[in-house]
N, C-alpha and C positions, 0 to 999 in steps of 0.2 A: 254726898256732895249738894250743895246747894246751887240751884239753878238761878242763873242771873238773868234776866229778860230784859231787851233792849229794843229799841227801834232805830234805825239808821236813817240818816239824812245825807244823801250823795249829792254832792254839788256837780254841776257840768263845767267842763273846760277843755274840750278836744282832747288832744293827746296827753293833757296832763291828768286825765282821767285814770291814766296808768298809777299813778299815786295811790287812788282808791283800790284798785286791783291789788297792790300789794298789802293795803289795810285789811281789804277783806281777807286774803289769803292767810295772813297772820290770825285773824280773829276765828277763822274756820278750825284752828288749832285747839281752841278753848272749848272742850266738852261742856263745861258749866255755863257759857254763854249762849242763849238761846235768842235767836234775832226772830222777833215778834212781827215786825212789820218793816218796810222799805219806802222811802219816798225819794226819787230819783229825777234829776232833769238833765237831758242831753246825753254826756258821756256817763252821767250819774243814772241815768235811765237805762242806758246798755249794760252797765254793770248791775244794777238792781234786778235787772230782767234775766241777766244770765245767773245771778246769785239765787233768786227766787224759784227758777225753772229746776234749778239743780237740786235746791233743797228739798223741792216737792217730790222727788223721786223715793224718797225714803227717810226716817228718821236715823240719827246717830251717824256713824262712819261713812255709810253708804251714800246719803244724801249730800254730806260734805264733800265727799270725793265727786260727785256729779256736779257739784257747783265750781268746784275748782277746774274740772274739765271744761265747763262751759266759758268760764272767765278766761283760762289759757287760750281757749280755742279763738276767742273774740280778739283778744290782743295780738295774737299770733298772726291773725288776719289783717287786722289794722297794721300792724306793723310791716307789711309788703309794701307800703309807700316807701320809695326811696327819698334821701335827703340829698343835699348839695354837698357831694363828697370834696368839689374843689375848693369851696370857700373853707371847709373845715380843715382841709389840709393845709392851706395858705395860712390859716390862723395858728396851726399848731407849729408850723416851721419857723415863724419868726415873729417879734411884737408888731402889731399893726397900728400904725398912726390913726387918730381919730378920724382924720378925711378919708384915709383908705377903708377904714372900718364901716364908714357910712356908705362908700362907694360899693363894697361888696353886700352891705344890706341892700342897696338899691338894685343889684343884680342877683339877689337870692331869689330862691324859688318862691318864697313867701311874698316878697315884693312884687316880684312878677304876677302871682296870683291875686295878690289885691288890687294890682293897676287892672288886671283882666277884667276882675269883678265889678270895675267901674265903667267898664266899655260893654262886657258881654253879660248877658242874662242866662240863668240855667233854661230859661225858654227858648234860646236861641239853638239849641241843639236839636230841635224837632223832633221826630219819632226815634232818634237815637238816643235819647235820654234814659239813663237809668241810675238809680240810687244804689251805690255798691254797697251800702250797710244792709240793704234787704236781703240779700243772698248770705252775708255773715250770719244775720239773726235766724234765717231759715235754716240754715246748716250746722246751728250749733248741735253739739251731741244730744242735748237734751232740750229740745226747743218749745216743750208745751208751756205756754205762760199762763194758762188758765188752770192747770192741773190742781187739783185741791191738796192740802197737806203742808205747803210751803208758807213762808212769810206773806202777809198781805202786801201787796205791791200798788204803789200810787206813782203814776207817772204824768209829769206836767208838761202842757204845750200851750203857746200864745194864740189865740183866736184873731186871724189876721183882720176880719172885719171890726171886731169890738175892741181888740186890745186886751181883752179879758184871760184869765188863767182858765184852761180846763184840765181836771184831774181825772185820769182814766184809771179805773180799778174795776177788779171782778172780771165779769163778762165782757166788759168794754175793751179790756186788754187785747193788743193784737200787734203784729210786727208793725202795722202802719201807725199806730198809737205810739210805738217807740220810735220810728222815723220822724213823726211830727214833732216831738220833743227835742229832736237832735238835728232839725231843720235849719240849719243857717241860711237864711234866704238869699245870700250872696252866691252860695254854693249849690244848694238845692231847690227845687221846685217846691211850693206849698204842697203839703200832703193834705188831701180831700177826706174828710170822714163825717158821715150823717151824725147829727146831734140831735137825740130824742127832745130835748129840752127846747129847742127853737124850732124843730121840725124841718130844717135845712142841712143841706149839705155844707158844711163849712171847711175853710182854708186854715191850716195851722202853720205856725213858724215855730222856732227853738223857744223851748219853755223857760230859757234863761231870761227872756225879757219879761217874765210876768211872775216867776217863782224859782229861784235858784239855791237850794231846792223849796219846795213848798213844806212848811212845819205843819200848817194846820190839821191835815189828814191825821197827823199823828196824835192829835189831841183827844182821840175818842176814848171814852171811859174803860172800853172794853182791852185797850191796849196799855201797855205799862207806862209810868211816868217817865222813864228814862230816854232821853233823845240823843244819839251819839252823831254829832255832826262831824262830815269828812269833809273839810275844806280844802278846795284846791285852787282858790283865786285869792290872792294876798289881800288883806284888808288894809294893811298900811305899807307904803314905800317912803322911807325918809328921804331919799334923793328926789329933788325936783326934776321931772322930766323936761328935757330941752331940744331934744332932736325931734323931728316930726314923726319918726316911728316911736319913740319914747313917749311922746305926747298921746298920740292914738292908742298906744297900748294901755297907758293907765286910763284912758277914758273908756275903754272896753271893760277895764277891770272893775272901775267905780259902777258901770251902768249894769253888770252881772252881779254884783254884790247888793245893789240897791233894794231888792225885793227881800232878800235876807235879812238886812238890817232893819227893815221896816218891821219885819216879824219879831226879831228878836227884842227891838225896842219895846213893842207891845207885850211880850213876856215879861219884860224886865218891870214895866209898869204894873202887871198883874201880879208879879212876885213882892212888889212894894205892898200891894193893897192887902196881899196875903199877910205879911209881916206886921202890917198894921191892924189884923182882925178887922178889917172892913168888908170881907166877903163871906162872913160867917153864914152858913145855910145857903149859900149860892153855889150851883154847880159850875163852878169855873176851875178846871185843872190847874194845879201847880205842878208844872213839869220840871223836871232835873235835866239840865243841859251839860253835856259834855263835848268834847272836840278833841278831833285827831288832825292835825294839821303840822307843816313843816314851813313856816315864814321865810326862814333863812334861804332854803331852797328856791321856794317860790319867787322871792325876791332876787334871786339870782338869774332867774328866767326872764322872758317876754312874753307878752301875750300872743305874739305871731307864731312862736313854736306849738302852740295849740294845733297850728293848723297843717304842720307836717310831722307825721308821727314816726320818726326816725327809730330804727331798731334800738340804738344806743340810747336814745333819750328815753323811750319806754322802759328799758332794762333799768337805767337810773331811778326813774320815777316809782317803779316797782318796789326796788330796793329800799329807796326812802320811806314808801308807805308802809313797808314791813317794819321797819326800824321805829318810825313814829306811832304805830300801832304796839309795838313791843313796849315802848315808854309809856303810852297810856295805860296799858294793863300792869306794870309796875308801879306806876305814881297813883293812877286815878280809879283802877278798877274797884278797889275797896268802897269808892264813893256810889257806885251804882246801887241804887234803891235807896240810898240814904241823904245825898246831898248833890248840890252842883260841884262840878268841877271846873266848869267855864263860868269865869267870874264877869257877869255882864256889867257891873259896876265899874270894873276897869276899862269896859269898852265905852259906857255911855256917861259913865262918872255920877 
């Protein structure tokens, strides 16, 4: 059996991160695929932490089962949040005119949540504030984020003061680092962590603002060339958004894809230089890119569903992720170690 070593790049996207749960669960079925490193942001950081901590338990089936236990636990806990059953029931019973649909959107939990975050801050809760993700991470079946033997893990967060990305890895990894990566400032207080580079205690927000996910940690010569991006934010939407909610959703998607697109454009430029033999003798890695995504599914959803992890949505996302990974394995797995299966020329021209 020939071992195929890959790096994983896991995007953030709230409840839509359950898509990556399905992808990872399917990849764990493949004994000839070894995950060498993981870069994750926000929900991608949660998935990456669960996966890496589980795989560090042991090689082979034991580590893969531990990773599954971690992933299943995290998403079962996240799924405890209830969704708006009344609105879903009304939509299922009869066709909803456009105006009525907008009215139900206005009074949905997401709309209320978005309205409240414009009035109230996470800092208004005083001493009663807690981040619910902290307990979930600490109570994972296999919670040791720094245990040796698993894939390298890189977690990105955004420094509030400088706006720059910070990538946590190795001994820097902690529950706080994962919370920082998943810290939407409208919902959670900034996570404060000491930064040895500045000698200051810095505050961090969601890593999606600066790297969703960061690819550059995966360029290390010690890591394999292949990077598999698990994309959960739609790159393209053909329909022009016209309602206030749809416009805001698309603004959010564009914002959270901007850093990834910038890195992909840089990779595309380096690939052109390699193709023209202009980098001979220079230590610039020519990475091989692959992607697992379901643009049709993601276009059928909106950014607001990321905030309310209804169990039905999580199950749908997981199943879709598993199918997308299965399709990748059938169509593109043979490209691992050989060539790109994600065509950047189609993206950038």
